[in-house]
C-alpha positions as CSV (number, residue, x, y, z in Angstrom):
1,M,-13.3,-79.7,38.3
2,F,-9.4,-81.5,38.8
3,L,-9.1,-82.7,42.2
4,G,-11.0,-79.8,43.9
5,L,-9.4,-77.1,41.0
6,T,-11.9,-76.1,38.0
7,A,-10.7,-74.8,34.4
8,L,-10.4,-71.5,35.2
9,G,-8.1,-72.0,38.5
10,I,-5.4,-74.0,36.6
11,I,-5.2,-71.9,33.7
12,T,-4.8,-68.5,36.1
13,A,-2.5,-70.5,38.4
14,L,-0.3,-71.7,34.7
15,S,-0.3,-68.5,33.6
16,R,0.5,-66.6,36.7
17,V,3.8,-69.1,36.7
18,F,4.7,-68.3,32.8
19,D,4.4,-64.6,33.7
20,A,7.1,-65.1,36.9
21,V,9.8,-67.2,34.5
22,S,9.2,-64.7,31.8
23,S,9.3,-61.8,33.3
24,P,12.6,-61.5,34.1
25,F,13.9,-63.2,31.0
26,I,12.0,-60.2,28.5
27,A,13.4,-58.2,31.4
28,N,17.1,-59.7,30.6
29,L,16.4,-58.7,26.7
30,S,15.4,-55.9,27.0
31,D,18.1,-54.5,29.6
32,R,21.0,-56.3,26.4
33,S,18.6,-54.9,24.0
34,R,20.9,-52.6,21.1
35,S,17.6,-51.5,19.0
36,R,17.7,-47.8,17.6
37,F,15.0,-46.8,19.0
38,G,16.6,-47.7,22.5
39,R,16.8,-50.5,24.8
40,R,13.0,-50.6,25.8
41,R,11.0,-49.2,23.6
42,L,11.4,-51.5,20.3
43,F,10.2,-54.3,22.9
44,M,6.9,-52.1,24.1
45,M,5.9,-51.7,20.0
46,V,6.0,-55.2,19.4
47,G,4.1,-55.9,22.6
48,L,1.7,-52.9,22.7
49,V,-1.3,-54.3,19.7
50,P,-1.0,-57.8,20.8
51,F,-1.7,-57.3,24.2
52,A,-4.6,-54.9,23.4
53,L,-5.6,-58.0,21.2
54,T,-5.1,-60.9,24.0
55,S,-6.5,-58.7,26.7
56,I,-10.0,-58.5,24.2
57,T,-9.8,-62.3,23.2
58,T,-10.3,-64.0,26.2
59,F,-13.8,-63.2,26.1
60,F,-14.5,-63.9,22.8
61,P,-14.1,-67.7,22.5
62,P,-15.2,-69.7,19.1
63,D,-18.3,-71.0,21.1
64,D,-20.7,-70.0,23.6
65,T,-21.1,-73.1,25.2
66,A,-18.7,-74.9,28.0
67,T,-16.5,-76.7,25.5
68,T,-12.5,-78.2,25.7
69,W,-12.2,-75.7,22.7
70,N,-13.4,-73.0,24.6
71,I,-11.1,-73.8,28.0
72,L,-8.0,-74.1,24.8
73,W,-9.0,-71.5,24.0
74,V,-8.6,-69.4,27.1
75,A,-5.9,-71.0,28.4
76,A,-4.2,-69.8,25.1
77,S,-6.1,-66.1,24.9
78,V,-4.7,-65.7,28.6
79,L,-0.7,-67.6,28.3
80,L,-0.5,-65.1,25.6
81,F,-2.0,-62.3,27.3
82,Y,0.8,-62.5,30.2
83,F,3.4,-63.0,27.4
84,F,2.6,-59.9,25.6
85,M,2.0,-58.0,28.9
86,T,5.0,-58.8,29.7
87,L,6.7,-58.0,26.6
88,Y,5.1,-54.2,27.2
89,V,5.2,-54.1,30.9
90,M,8.5,-54.8,31.7
91,P,10.2,-52.5,29.3
92,S,8.2,-49.8,30.6
93,W,9.8,-50.2,33.9
94,G,13.6,-49.5,33.1
95,L,12.1,-46.5,31.0
96,N,10.1,-45.0,33.6
97,S,13.5,-45.0,36.2
98,G,16.0,-43.6,32.7
99,A,17.6,-47.0,32.7
100,G,16.7,-47.5,29.2
């Protein structure tokens, strides 16, 4: 615990702040894309497999005990999860709205 916060609470808070910053950035990149696959589909294709893999890696840390390495593993997995989720989900919202 650090100032009454658990490691998981800190990781969750930081990952949501990261998501709040990365979502508009990815949405903007998607809007300006000139890919031959369309503005949205390239982002979705790139993000799909890593999104699925990071969904799994969070639950399989390298060590069975509570260690600093596991905390770093979960932090990296969750941050990457939110990045790849944004990479997949933000363009799909534009695609579903008929803008892509």
